[in-house]
C-alpha positions as CSV (number, residue, x, y, z in Angstrom):
1,M,31.1,117.9,107.3
2,T,32.6,121.3,107.8
3,P,34.8,122.9,105.2
4,F,37.8,122.8,107.5
5,R,37.4,119.1,108.3
6,F,37.0,118.3,104.6
7,L,40.1,120.3,103.7
8,S,42.2,118.7,106.4
9,T,41.0,115.2,105.5
10,S,41.7,115.8,101.8
11,L,45.3,117.0,102.6
12,I,46.0,113.9,104.7
13,V,44.7,111.6,101.9
14,A,46.7,113.5,99.2
15,S,49.9,113.3,101.3
16,V,49.6,109.6,101.7
17,F,49.3,109.1,97.9
18,L,52.0,111.6,97.0
19,W,54.6,110.5,99.6
20,T,57.5,108.6,98.1
21,A,60.3,106.7,99.8
22,P,63.7,108.3,99.9
23,A,66.0,107.5,97.0
24,Y,68.8,106.0,99.2
25,V,69.0,102.3,100.1
26,S,67.5,101.5,103.5
27,K,69.7,100.4,106.2
28,K,67.8,97.1,106.2
29,S,69.8,96.2,103.0
30,C,73.1,96.5,104.8
31,R,74.5,93.1,105.3
32,K,77.4,92.1,107.4
33,P,79.4,89.1,106.2
34,A,79.3,85.8,108.1
35,R,82.4,83.9,109.2
36,A,82.0,81.5,106.3
37,E,82.0,84.4,103.8
38,I,85.2,85.9,105.4
39,E,86.9,82.5,105.2
40,K,85.9,82.2,101.6
41,I,87.5,85.6,100.8
42,L,90.6,85.4,103.1
43,G,91.1,81.6,103.6
44,P,91.3,79.7,106.8
45,P,92.1,81.4,110.1
46,V,95.7,81.7,111.2
47,E,97.0,82.1,114.7
48,C,96.6,85.6,116.1
49,V,99.6,87.3,117.7
50,K,97.3,88.6,120.4
51,E,94.4,86.2,121.3
52,S,90.9,87.4,120.5
53,K,87.9,85.8,122.1
54,D,85.4,87.4,119.8
55,G,87.3,87.2,116.5
56,G,89.9,85.6,114.4
57,C,92.9,86.3,112.2
58,Y,93.2,85.6,108.5
59,G,95.8,85.9,105.8
60,N,99.5,86.4,106.5
61,K,100.5,85.4,110.0
62,L,102.9,88.3,110.3
63,E,100.4,90.9,109.2
64,P,97.0,89.2,109.8
65,I,93.6,90.7,109.1
66,R,91.7,90.7,112.4
67,V,87.9,90.2,112.2
68,H,85.7,90.6,115.2
69,F,82.5,88.5,115.2
70,N,79.3,88.7,117.2
71,P,78.1,85.6,119.0
72,S,76.2,84.5,115.9
73,G,79.3,84.5,113.8
74,V,78.6,87.7,111.9
75,A,81.4,90.2,111.4
76,E,81.2,93.4,113.4
77,S,84.5,94.9,112.5
78,V,87.7,94.3,110.5
79,E,91.3,95.6,111.1
80,I,93.8,95.4,108.2
81,V,97.4,96.3,109.1
82,T,100.7,96.5,107.4
83,Y,103.9,97.4,109.3
84,C,105.7,98.9,106.3
85,S,103.8,98.7,103.0
86,G,101.4,101.6,103.2
87,L,97.7,102.0,102.5
88,S,98.0,101.1,98.8
89,R,98.8,97.5,99.7
90,L,95.8,97.3,102.1
91,K,93.0,98.8,99.9
92,P,92.6,95.8,97.6
93,K,91.9,93.6,100.6
94,L,89.4,96.1,101.9
95,D,87.6,96.0,98.5
96,Q,87.5,92.2,98.7
97,I,86.0,92.2,102.2
98,V,83.7,95.2,101.8
99,P,83.1,96.0,98.1
100,E,82.1,99.6,97.4
101,K,78.5,98.5,96.5
102,A,78.1,96.8,99.9
103,R,79.1,100.0,101.8
104,G,75.8,101.8,101.0
105,D,75.6,105.4,100.1
106,H,78.5,107.7,101.0
107,I,77.6,110.2,103.6
108,P,79.5,113.3,102.4
109,H,81.5,114.5,105.5
110,K,84.8,113.0,104.9
111,E,87.2,113.8,107.7
112,H,90.9,114.1,106.9
113,R,93.6,114.9,109.5
114,D,97.2,115.3,108.8
115,Y,99.4,115.3,111.9
116,S,102.7,115.9,110.1
117,C,103.8,112.3,110.3
118,R,100.4,110.6,110.6
119,T,97.6,110.9,108.1
120,T,94.1,109.8,109.3
121,T,91.1,109.8,107.0
122,R,87.5,108.8,108.0
123,E,84.8,107.9,105.6
124,E,81.2,107.3,106.6
125,Y,78.8,105.2,104.5
126,E,75.3,104.1,105.1
127,C,76.4,100.6,106.2
128,V,80.0,101.1,107.5
129,N,82.5,103.5,108.9
130,I,86.0,103.2,107.5
131,T,89.2,104.7,109.1
132,Y,92.5,104.9,107.1
133,E,95.7,105.7,109.0
134,Q,99.3,105.9,107.7
135,D,102.6,107.0,109.3
136,N,104.7,108.9,106.8
137,C,107.9,109.8,108.7
138,M,109.6,106.4,109.1
139,G,111.7,104.6,106.6
140,C,108.6,102.7,105.6
141,A,104.8,103.4,105.9
142,P,103.0,101.5,108.6
143,A,99.3,101.7,107.9
144,S,95.9,100.4,108.9
145,I,92.3,100.3,107.8
146,S,89.5,99.8,110.3
147,V,86.0,98.9,109.2
148,V,83.0,99.0,111.6
149,W,79.6,97.9,110.4
150,K,76.7,99.9,111.7
């Protein structure tokens, strides 16, 4: 065996033994909730103001939480809306549906836009993207939180 071949083989073997997996949780551990889990958290479905063939509405009929499911009954996205109460009223529901530990690692490029009357904030996590929006120039604070699982 030539010295070059011995050296290259040794480096390959050493790299296999010294390689470690990344510290973050793999995307395989991201789990989307099934319809039964959503109903356990939010209660039985209520009538949607606008019909949705791939989803359902939960909670208050006037300000329902809309969940879109794939054909297997697994949640793909959630929309939480209030017509006057602001984001502070919506965040506890978000934490029930998607607890912080289920979001995966935070990817640190938070986007924040303030268009005088409308504030939009986007956060990206390993498992989900979350968009917060709130209007600030009305007599109340219409707001929404959208969650999309990756």
